[in-house]
KEGUMAR-160093 format. One line per 5 residues: number of its first residue (from 1); for each residue x, y, z of N, C-alpha, C. Coordinates in steps of 0.1 Angstrom, whole numbers, padded with zeros to 4 digits. Example, Ala and Ser with C-alpha at 12.3 -4.5 7.8 and 13.67 -1.06 7.14 Angstrom:
! residues 2
1) 0132/-0057/0078/0123/-0045/0078/0132/-0033/0078 ~ 0128/-0022/0071/0137/-0011/0071/0129/0000/0079
END
This chain:
! residues 298
1) 0008/-0012/0000/0000/0000/0000/0009/0013/0000 ~ 0020/0012/0008/0029/0024/0009/0035/0026/-0005 ~ 0038/0015/-0012/0044/0016/-0025/0035/0023/-0035 ~ 0021/0019/-0034/0011/0024/-0043/0009/0039/-0040 ~ 0009/0043/-0027/0007/0057/-0024/0019/0065/-0029
6) 0031/0060/-0028/0043/0066/-0032/0043/0068/-0047 ~ 0038/0058/-0055/0037/0059/-0069/0027/0069/-0073 ~ 0015/0070/-0067/0005/0080/-0070/0010/0094/-0067 ~ 0018/0095/-0056/0023/0109/-0052/0033/0113/-0063 ~ 0042/0104/-0067/0052/0107/-0077/0045/0111/-0090
11) 0034/0104/-0094/0027/0108/-0107/0021/0122/-0106 ~ 0016/0125/-0093/0010/0138/-0092/0020/0149/-0092 ~ 0032/0146/-0087/0043/0156/-0088/0047/0158/-0102 ~ 0047/0148/-0110/0051/0149/-0124/0040/0157/-0132 ~ 0028/0153/-0130/0017/0159/-0136/0006/0162/-0126
16) 0004/0174/-0122/-0006/0177/-0111/-0020/0173/-0116 ~ -0023/0173/-0129/-0036/0170/-0133/-0037/0155/-0138 ~ -0028/0147/-0133/-0028/0133/-0136/-0041/0126/-0132 ~ -0046/0118/-0141/-0058/0110/-0138/-0054/0095/-0138 ~ -0058/0088/-0127/-0053/0074/-0126/-0061/0066/-0136
21) -0056/0054/-0139/-0062/0044/-0148/-0076/0040/-0143 ~ -0077/0039/-0129/-0090/0035/-0123/-0100/0046/-0126 ~ -0097/0058/-0124/-0106/0069/-0127/-0110/0069/-0142 ~ -0100/0067/-0151/-0103/0067/-0165/-0113/0055/-0168 ~ -0111/0044/-0162/-0119/0032/-0165/-0134/0035/-0160
26) -0135/0043/-0150/-0149/0046/-0145/-0156/0057/-0152 ~ -0149/0064/-0161/-0154/0075/-0169/-0159/0069/-0182 ~ -0171/0073/-0186/-0177/0069/-0199/-0169/0075/-0211 ~ -0164/0067/-0219/-0155/0071/-0230/-0164/0075/-0242 ~ -0165/0088/-0245/-0173/0092/-0256/-0166/0091/-0270
31) -0153/0088/-0269/-0146/0086/-0282/-0145/0072/-0286 ~ -0152/0063/-0279/-0153/0049/-0282/-0168/0045/-0285 ~ -0171/0043/-0297/-0185/0039/-0301/-0185/0027/-0310 ~ -0193/0018/-0307/-0194/0006/-0316/-0200/0010/-0329 ~ -0196/0004/-0340/-0201/0007/-0353/-0217/0005/-0354
36) -0222/-0005/-0347/-0236/-0007/-0347/-0244/0004/-0340 ~ -0237/0012/-0332/-0244/0023/-0324/-0244/0036/-0332 ~ -0237/0036/-0343/-0237/0049/-0351/-0250/0052/-0356 ~ -0253/0065/-0359/-0267/0069/-0363/-0271/0062/-0376 ~ -0284/0058/-0377/-0289/0051/-0388/-0287/0058/-0401
41) -0288/0072/-0401/-0287/0080/-0413/-0274/0079/-0420 ~ -0264/0074/-0413/-0251/0072/-0419/-0251/0062/-0430 ~ -0262/0054/-0430/-0264/0043/-0441/-0272/0048/-0453 ~ -0276/0060/-0452/-0284/0066/-0464/-0274/0068/-0475 ~ -0280/0070/-0487/-0272/0072/-0499/-0264/0085/-0497
46) -0251/0085/-0502/-0243/0097/-0500/-0248/0108/-0510 ~ -0249/0120/-0504/-0253/0132/-0512/-0241/0136/-0521 ~ -0243/0135/-0534/-0232/0138/-0543/-0230/0153/-0545 ~ -0239/0161/-0540/-0237/0176/-0540/-0244/0183/-0552 ~ -0240/0195/-0554/-0246/0204/-0564/-0237/0202/-0577
51) -0244/0202/-0588/-0237/0200/-0601/-0229/0213/-0604 ~ -0217/0210/-0610/-0209/0222/-0614/-0214/0229/-0627 ~ -0224/0222/-0633/-0229/0228/-0646/-0222/0223/-0658 ~ -0211/0215/-0656/-0204/0209/-0667/-0204/0194/-0665 ~ -0211/0187/-0674/-0213/0173/-0673/-0201/0164/-0671
56) -0190/0167/-0679/-0178/0159/-0678/-0171/0161/-0665 ~ -0171/0173/-0660/-0165/0176/-0647/-0172/0169/-0636 ~ -0185/0169/-0637/-0193/0162/-0627/-0191/0147/-0627 ~ -0186/0141/-0638/-0183/0127/-0639/-0172/0124/-0629 ~ -0163/0133/-0627/-0152/0131/-0618/-0156/0135/-0603
61) -0160/0147/-0602/-0163/0152/-0588/-0176/0147/-0583 ~ -0186/0144/-0592/-0199/0140/-0588/-0207/0153/-0585 ~ -0201/0162/-0578/-0208/0175/-0574/-0200/0182/-0564 ~ -0205/0194/-0560/-0199/0201/-0549/-0207/0199/-0537 ~ -0201/0192/-0527/-0208/0188/-0515/-0206/0198/-0503
66) -0216/0199/-0495/-0216/0208/-0484/-0206/0202/-0474 ~ -0199/0211/-0467/-0189/0207/-0457/-0175/0204/-0463 ~ -0173/0207/-0476/-0160/0205/-0483/-0154/0218/-0488 ~ -0141/0217/-0492/-0134/0228/-0497/-0127/0224/-0510 ~ -0129/0231/-0521/-0123/0229/-0534/-0113/0240/-0537
71) -0101/0236/-0540/-0090/0245/-0543/-0089/0246/-0559 ~ -0089/0258/-0564/-0087/0260/-0579/-0074/0268/-0581 ~ -0066/0263/-0590/-0053/0270/-0593/-0050/0270/-0607 ~ -0041/0279/-0612/-0037/0279/-0625/-0026/0290/-0626 ~ -0019/0290/-0637/-0009/0301/-0640/-0017/0314/-0642
76) -0010/0325/-0641/-0016/0338/-0643/-0022/0339/-0657 ~ -0034/0345/-0658/-0041/0347/-0671/-0048/0335/-0677 ~ -0048/0324/-0670/-0055/0312/-0676/-0071/0314/-0674 ~ -0075/0320/-0663/-0089/0323/-0662/-0095/0317/-0649 ~ -0088/0317/-0638/-0093/0311/-0625/-0106/0318/-0621
81) -0105/0332/-0620/-0117/0340/-0615/-0129/0338/-0624 ~ -0126/0338/-0637/-0137/0336/-0647/-0144/0322/-0646 ~ -0135/0312/-0644/-0140/0298/-0642/-0149/0297/-0630 ~ -0144/0303/-0619/-0151/0302/-0606/-0164/0310/-0606 ~ -0163/0322/-0613/-0175/0330/-0614/-0186/0323/-0621
86) -0183/0316/-0632/-0193/0309/-0640/-0198/0297/-0632 ~ -0189/0291/-0624/-0193/0280/-0616/-0203/0284/-0606 ~ -0201/0296/-0600/-0211/0302/-0591/-0224/0305/-0597 ~ -0224/0310/-0610/-0236/0312/-0617/-0243/0299/-0620 ~ -0236/0289/-0624/-0242/0276/-0626/-0249/0270/-0614
91) -0243/0272/-0602/-0249/0268/-0590/-0261/0276/-0586 ~ -0260/0289/-0588/-0271/0298/-0585/-0283/0294/-0593 ~ -0281/0290/-0605/-0292/0287/-0614/-0299/0273/-0610 ~ -0293/0267/-0600/-0300/0255/-0594/-0307/0258/-0582 ~ -0308/0271/-0579/-0316/0276/-0568/-0307/0276/-0555
96) -0294/0276/-0556/-0285/0276/-0545/-0279/0290/-0543 ~ -0282/0296/-0531/-0276/0310/-0528/-0261/0309/-0527 ~ -0254/0318/-0534/-0239/0317/-0534/-0234/0331/-0530 ~ -0221/0331/-0526/-0215/0344/-0522/-0201/0345/-0528 ~ -0199/0355/-0536/-0186/0358/-0543/-0178/0368/-0535
101) -0166/0364/-0531/-0156/0373/-0525/-0144/0374/-0534 ~ -0142/0385/-0541/-0131/0387/-0550/-0124/0400/-0546 ~ -0113/0398/-0538/-0106/0410/-0533/-0096/0415/-0543 ~ -0095/0408/-0555/-0086/0412/-0565/-0093/0420/-0576 ~ -0107/0419/-0577/-0114/0426/-0587/-0125/0435/-0581
106) -0128/0446/-0587/-0138/0455/-0583/-0152/0448/-0584 ~ -0161/0451/-0575/-0175/0445/-0576/-0182/0448/-0590 ~ -0179/0460/-0595/-0184/0463/-0609/-0179/0453/-0619 ~ -0167/0449/-0618/-0161/0439/-0628/-0167/0426/-0626 ~ -0169/0422/-0614/-0176/0409/-0611/-0190/0409/-0616
111) -0197/0420/-0613/-0211/0421/-0618/-0212/0420/-0633 ~ -0202/0426/-0640/-0202/0426/-0655/-0198/0412/-0660 ~ -0190/0404/-0653/-0187/0391/-0656/-0200/0382/-0655 ~ -0207/0384/-0644/-0219/0377/-0642/-0229/0380/-0653 ~ -0231/0393/-0657/-0240/0397/-0667/-0236/0391/-0681
116) -0223/0391/-0684/-0219/0385/-0696/-0222/0371/-0698 ~ -0220/0363/-0687/-0223/0349/-0686/-0239/0347/-0688 ~ -0246/0355/-0681/-0261/0353/-0681/-0267/0357/-0694 ~ -0263/0368/-0699/-0268/0374/-0712/-0262/0368/-0724 ~ -0250/0362/-0722/-0242/0357/-0734/-0239/0368/-0743
121) -0235/0379/-0737/-0231/0391/-0745/-0219/0397/-0739 ~ -0211/0405/-0747/-0199/0411/-0742/-0202/0423/-0733 ~ -0205/0421/-0720/-0209/0432/-0711/-0197/0438/-0703 ~ -0185/0434/-0706/-0173/0438/-0698/-0172/0454/-0698 ~ -0175/0460/-0710/-0172/0474/-0711/-0185/0482/-0715
126) -0193/0476/-0723/-0204/0483/-0729/-0215/0487/-0720 ~ -0223/0497/-0725/-0234/0502/-0717/-0245/0492/-0718 ~ -0252/0490/-0707/-0264/0481/-0706/-0276/0488/-0713 ~ -0282/0481/-0723/-0294/0487/-0729/-0306/0485/-0720 ~ -0317/0491/-0724/-0329/0489/-0716/-0333/0474/-0715
131) -0331/0468/-0726/-0335/0453/-0727/-0325/0445/-0719 ~ -0312/0448/-0719/-0302/0441/-0711/-0305/0443/-0696 ~ -0308/0455/-0692/-0312/0457/-0678/-0324/0449/-0674 ~ -0334/0449/-0682/-0346/0442/-0678/-0344/0427/-0677 ~ -0336/0422/-0687/-0334/0407/-0686/-0325/0403/-0674
136) -0314/0412/-0672/-0305/0409/-0661/-0312/0410/-0648 ~ -0321/0420/-0646/-0328/0422/-0634/-0337/0411/-0631 ~ -0344/0405/-0641/-0353/0394/-0640/-0345/0382/-0635 ~ -0333/0380/-0641/-0324/0369/-0637/-0320/0370/-0622 ~ -0316/0382/-0618/-0311/0385/-0605/-0322/0383/-0594
141) -0334/0386/-0598/-0345/0384/-0588/-0348/0369/-0586 ~ -0345/0362/-0596/-0348/0347/-0596/-0337/0339/-0589 ~ -0325/0343/-0591/-0313/0336/-0586/-0305/0345/-0576 ~ -0301/0339/-0565/-0294/0347/-0555/-0279/0346/-0555 ~ -0272/0357/-0560/-0258/0358/-0559/-0254/0370/-0551
146) -0247/0368/-0540/-0242/0378/-0531/-0228/0382/-0535 ~ -0224/0394/-0534/-0211/0399/-0537/-0205/0407/-0525 ~ -0193/0405/-0522/-0186/0413/-0512/-0180/0425/-0519 ~ -0185/0437/-0516/-0181/0449/-0523/-0167/0454/-0519 ~ -0161/0448/-0509/-0148/0453/-0504/-0136/0446/-0512
151) -0126/0453/-0514/-0115/0448/-0522/-0101/0449/-0515 ~ -0102/0450/-0502/-0089/0451/-0494/-0086/0439/-0486 ~ -0092/0428/-0489/-0089/0415/-0482/-0095/0416/-0468 ~ -0092/0405/-0460/-0098/0404/-0446/-0089/0395/-0438 ~ -0092/0394/-0426/-0085/0384/-0417/-0094/0371/-0417
156) -0088/0360/-0413/-0095/0348/-0413/-0106/0348/-0402 ~ -0103/0355/-0391/-0113/0356/-0380/-0125/0365/-0384 ~ -0123/0376/-0391/-0134/0384/-0396/-0142/0376/-0407 ~ -0135/0368/-0415/-0142/0360/-0425/-0151/0350/-0418 ~ -0146/0344/-0408/-0154/0334/-0400/-0167/0340/-0396
161) -0167/0352/-0391/-0179/0359/-0386/-0188/0362/-0398 ~ -0183/0366/-0409/-0191/0368/-0421/-0197/0355/-0427 ~ -0190/0344/-0425/-0195/0331/-0430/-0207/0327/-0422 ~ -0206/0330/-0409/-0217/0326/-0400/-0230/0334/-0405 ~ -0228/0347/-0408/-0239/0355/-0413/-0244/0350/-0426
166) -0235/0346/-0435/-0238/0341/-0448/-0247/0328/-0446 ~ -0243/0320/-0437/-0250/0307/-0434/-0264/0310/-0430 ~ -0266/0321/-0422/-0280/0325/-0418/-0289/0330/-0429 ~ -0282/0334/-0440/-0290/0338/-0452/-0292/0326/-0462 ~ -0288/0315/-0458/-0290/0303/-0466/-0280/0300/-0477
171) -0269/0308/-0476/-0258/0306/-0486/-0251/0293/-0484 ~ -0249/0286/-0495/-0243/0272/-0494/-0230/0271/-0501 ~ -0226/0280/-0510/-0213/0280/-0517/-0207/0293/-0516 ~ -0194/0293/-0513/-0187/0306/-0511/-0174/0305/-0519 ~ -0172/0316/-0527/-0160/0317/-0535/-0150/0327/-0528
176) -0138/0323/-0527/-0128/0332/-0521/-0116/0334/-0531 ~ -0114/0346/-0535/-0105/0350/-0545/-0095/0361/-0540 ~ -0084/0358/-0534/-0078/0344/-0534/-0071/0343/-0520 ~ -0064/0331/-0518/-0058/0328/-0505/-0049/0339/-0500 ~ -0041/0345/-0509/-0031/0355/-0504/-0037/0366/-0496
181) -0050/0370/-0499/-0056/0381/-0492/-0061/0377/-0478 ~ -0060/0364/-0475/-0064/0359/-0461/-0052/0356/-0453 ~ -0040/0355/-0459/-0028/0351/-0451/-0020/0364/-0447 ~ -0016/0363/-0435/-0008/0374/-0429/0007/0373/-0435 ~ 0009/0379/-0446/0021/0378/-0453/0033/0384/-0446
186) 0031/0393/-0437/0041/0400/-0430/0047/0391/-0419 ~ 0041/0380/-0416/0046/0371/-0406/0059/0365/-0410 ~ 0067/0362/-0400/0081/0356/-0404/0079/0343/-0411 ~ 0070/0335/-0406/0068/0322/-0412/0055/0322/-0420 ~ 0056/0325/-0433/0044/0326/-0441/0038/0312/-0443
191) 0046/0302/-0444/0040/0289/-0446/0032/0284/-0435 ~ 0036/0288/-0422/0028/0285/-0411/0014/0292/-0412 ~ 0014/0305/-0416/0002/0312/-0417/-0007/0306/-0428 ~ -0001/0301/-0439/-0009/0294/-0449/-0016/0282/-0443 ~ -0008/0274/-0436/-0013/0262/-0430/-0025/0265/-0421
196) -0023/0275/-0412/-0034/0278/-0403/-0046/0283/-0410 ~ -0044/0291/-0421/-0056/0296/-0428/-0063/0286/-0435 ~ -0056/0277/-0442/-0063/0266/-0450/-0070/0256/-0440 ~ -0064/0253/-0429/-0070/0245/-0419/-0083/0251/-0414 ~ -0082/0264/-0411/-0094/0271/-0405/-0105/0271/-0415
201) -0102/0273/-0428/-0113/0273/-0438/-0119/0259/-0440 ~ -0111/0249/-0439/-0116/0235/-0440/-0125/0233/-0428 ~ -0122/0237/-0416/-0130/0235/-0404/-0143/0242/-0405 ~ -0142/0255/-0409/-0155/0263/-0409/-0164/0258/-0420 ~ -0159/0253/-0431/-0168/0247/-0442/-0175/0235/-0436
206) -0168/0227/-0429/-0174/0215/-0423/-0185/0219/-0412 ~ -0181/0229/-0403/-0189/0233/-0392/-0202/0239/-0397 ~ -0201/0247/-0408/-0213/0255/-0413/-0220/0247/-0424 ~ -0215/0236/-0428/-0221/0228/-0439/-0222/0236/-0452 ~ -0211/0242/-0455/-0210/0250/-0467/-0199/0244/-0476
211) -0199/0248/-0489/-0188/0244/-0498/-0180/0257/-0501 ~ -0167/0256/-0499/-0158/0268/-0501/-0150/0265/-0514 ~ -0150/0275/-0523/-0141/0275/-0535/-0130/0284/-0532 ~ -0118/0279/-0530/-0107/0287/-0527/-0097/0288/-0538 ~ -0095/0300/-0544/-0085/0302/-0555/-0071/0304/-0549
216) -0062/0296/-0554/-0048/0297/-0549/-0039/0300/-0560 ~ -0029/0308/-0558/-0019/0311/-0569/-0007/0301/-0567 ~ -0001/0297/-0579/0011/0289/-0578/0022/0296/-0571 ~ 0032/0289/-0567/0044/0295/-0560/0051/0305/-0569 ~ 0052/0301/-0582/0058/0310/-0592/0053/0306/-0605
221) 0053/0316/-0615/0048/0313/-0628/0058/0303/-0635 ~ 0053/0293/-0641/0061/0283/-0648/0068/0289/-0660 ~ 0077/0282/-0666/0084/0286/-0677/0076/0287/-0690 ~ 0064/0281/-0689/0055/0281/-0700/0054/0268/-0708 ~ 0064/0260/-0706/0065/0247/-0714/0061/0235/-0705
226) 0055/0238/-0694/0051/0227/-0685/0038/0230/-0678 ~ 0030/0220/-0673/0018/0223/-0666/0022/0223/-0651 ~ 0014/0231/-0643/0017/0232/-0629/0010/0220/-0622 ~ 0014/0217/-0610/0008/0206/-0603/0005/0211/-0588 ~ 0000/0202/-0580/-0002/0206/-0566/0010/0211/-0559
231) 0022/0204/-0563/0034/0208/-0557/0038/0223/-0560 ~ 0032/0229/-0571/0035/0242/-0575/0029/0253/-0566 ~ 0019/0249/-0557/0011/0258/-0549/0019/0263/-0537 ~ 0016/0276/-0534/0022/0281/-0521/0015/0273/-0510 ~ 0022/0267/-0500/0016/0260/-0490/0011/0246/-0495
236) 0017/0240/-0504/0012/0228/-0511/0009/0217/-0501 ~ 0017/0216/-0490/0016/0205/-0481/0002/0206/-0474 ~ -0001/0218/-0469/-0014/0220/-0462/-0026/0218/-0471 ~ -0024/0223/-0484/-0035/0222/-0494/-0038/0207/-0497 ~ -0027/0199/-0498/-0028/0185/-0501/-0036/0179/-0489
241) -0033/0183/-0477/-0039/0177/-0465/-0054/0181/-0463 ~ -0057/0194/-0464/-0070/0199/-0460/-0080/0201/-0472 ~ -0075/0203/-0484/-0085/0204/-0495/-0092/0191/-0498 ~ -0105/0191/-0500/-0112/0179/-0504/-0110/0177/-0519 ~ -0110/0187/-0527/-0108/0186/-0541/-0098/0197/-0546
246) -0090/0193/-0556/-0081/0203/-0562/-0083/0203/-0577 ~ -0086/0214/-0583/-0088/0216/-0597/-0076/0225/-0603 ~ -0070/0220/-0613/-0059/0227/-0619/-0062/0231/-0634 ~ -0063/0244/-0637/-0066/0248/-0650/-0053/0250/-0658 ~ -0054/0247/-0671/-0042/0249/-0679/-0047/0252/-0694
251) -0042/0264/-0699/-0045/0267/-0713/-0036/0259/-0722 ~ -0042/0251/-0730/-0035/0240/-0737/-0024/0246/-0747 ~ -0027/0258/-0753/-0018/0263/-0762/-0004/0268/-0756 ~ -0004/0268/-0743/0009/0272/-0737/0019/0261/-0737 ~ 0015/0249/-0739/0024/0237/-0740/0023/0230/-0753
256) 0013/0234/-0761/0011/0227/-0774/0007/0238/-0784 ~ 0017/0241/-0793/0015/0252/-0802/0004/0249/-0812 ~ 0000/0237/-0814/-0011/0233/-0823/-0025/0234/-0817 ~ -0026/0236/-0804/-0039/0236/-0797/-0046/0249/-0799 ~ -0059/0248/-0799/-0067/0260/-0800/-0064/0269/-0788
261) -0061/0282/-0790/-0057/0291/-0779/-0068/0292/-0768 ~ -0081/0289/-0771/-0091/0290/-0761/-0095/0277/-0755 ~ -0087/0266/-0758/-0090/0253/-0752/-0083/0252/-0738 ~ -0091/0249/-0728/-0086/0249/-0714/-0088/0235/-0708 ~ -0077/0230/-0702/-0078/0217/-0696/-0081/0219/-0681
266) -0091/0211/-0676/-0094/0211/-0662/-0090/0197/-0656 ~ -0079/0198/-0648/-0074/0186/-0642/-0079/0184/-0628 ~ -0086/0173/-0625/-0090/0170/-0611/-0078/0162/-0605 ~ -0070/0170/-0597/-0058/0165/-0591/-0060/0158/-0578 ~ -0072/0161/-0571/-0075/0155/-0559/-0090/0154/-0558
271) -0095/0143/-0553/-0110/0140/-0551/-0111/0131/-0539 ~ -0112/0137/-0527/-0112/0129/-0515/-0124/0120/-0514 ~ -0136/0124/-0517/-0148/0116/-0515/-0148/0104/-0524 ~ -0145/0106/-0537/-0147/0095/-0547/-0134/0090/-0553 ~ -0123/0097/-0551/-0110/0092/-0555/-0108/0092/-0570
276) -0117/0097/-0578/-0116/0097/-0592/-0108/0109/-0597 ~ -0097/0107/-0603/-0089/0118/-0609/-0088/0117/-0624 ~ -0086/0128/-0630/-0085/0128/-0645/-0087/0142/-0650 ~ -0089/0143/-0663/-0090/0157/-0670/-0102/0157/-0679 ~ -0107/0169/-0680/-0117/0172/-0690/-0114/0186/-0696
281) -0121/0190/-0706/-0117/0202/-0714/-0129/0212/-0716 ~ -0126/0225/-0715/-0136/0235/-0717/-0130/0244/-0728 ~ -0140/0251/-0735/-0135/0262/-0745/-0139/0275/-0739 ~ -0130/0284/-0739/-0132/0298/-0735/-0139/0306/-0746 ~ -0150/0313/-0743/-0157/0321/-0753/-0154/0336/-0750
286) -0145/0342/-0757/-0140/0355/-0754/-0152/0366/-0755 ~ -0161/0363/-0764/-0172/0373/-0766/-0180/0375/-0753 ~ -0184/0364/-0746/-0192/0366/-0734/-0184/0362/-0721 ~ -0171/0360/-0722/-0162/0358/-0711/-0167/0346/-0702 ~ -0168/0334/-0709/-0172/0322/-0702/-0168/0310/-0709
291) -0172/0298/-0703/-0167/0286/-0708/-0179/0277/-0713 ~ -0176/0269/-0724/-0185/0259/-0729/-0178/0246/-0728 ~ -0185/0235/-0727/-0179/0222/-0726/-0179/0215/-0739 ~ -0168/0208/-0741/-0166/0199/-0753/-0176/0188/-0751 ~ -0182/0183/-0762/-0191/0172/-0761/-0184/0159/-0757
296) -0171/0158/-0761/-0164/0146/-0758/-0152/0150/-0750 ~ -0148/0142/-0740/-0136/0144/-0732/-0124/0140/-0739 ~ -0118/0150/-0748/-0107/0146/-0756/-0094/0153/-0752
END
């Protein structure tokens, strides 16, 4: 008995908050659950999520699921923001409220991108006619797209609060353009900041049952004769770990002089839920600043 008391005393000296094995055994372990005791709804069919609006891309991703984060990357000028904006329009047209945060572009520019995609007209610069206004207003009343009018970036903590407000409005998909505006770049260890930011976004997407589209820039622009990969991203290790899906855009003519200059490859480089990776192709339409899908995945 004296030896047992001495042992207990020594343990308490090492760790004042030490809990004995006996006390642990008497405590109900909430982290230990039998498979048969799991909720019955776990056995329901998996929700594949919202369609991207591009059939061949859906064959890989199946859809955009709530509680997940998709990372989109590409070299400069390939069309990351345009691709994501059209993706948001496609989702909105399914009756899904969405929220676009583009700290790199003015809200007017984003509005004009949306109008070009909706009206299938070159609305980047031109004046809206009376007919354009009427048609676009009808569309906007039917489908809910929210825009963040601020272009100075934000902190991850402030964004979390905004996401809670967005969730209360029924918003299910959020576009963030881009990661650099959320990271404290002045910190000595930028990679640590990227890790913390990406992890926080993954956690908040899960907690609020939202889907986050996060645009990330590559570490540096490639030489032009090669495609970028996940390894090219700033903070690639944390993105590999926390992103549920990774899409890499590539303008084919940059590595193939015979390719159509408007042909864009969409590579699914990560697909956590279904594990299907591969590539599909879209054609950029300069007139209305959007993408159409090839009938065949070539």
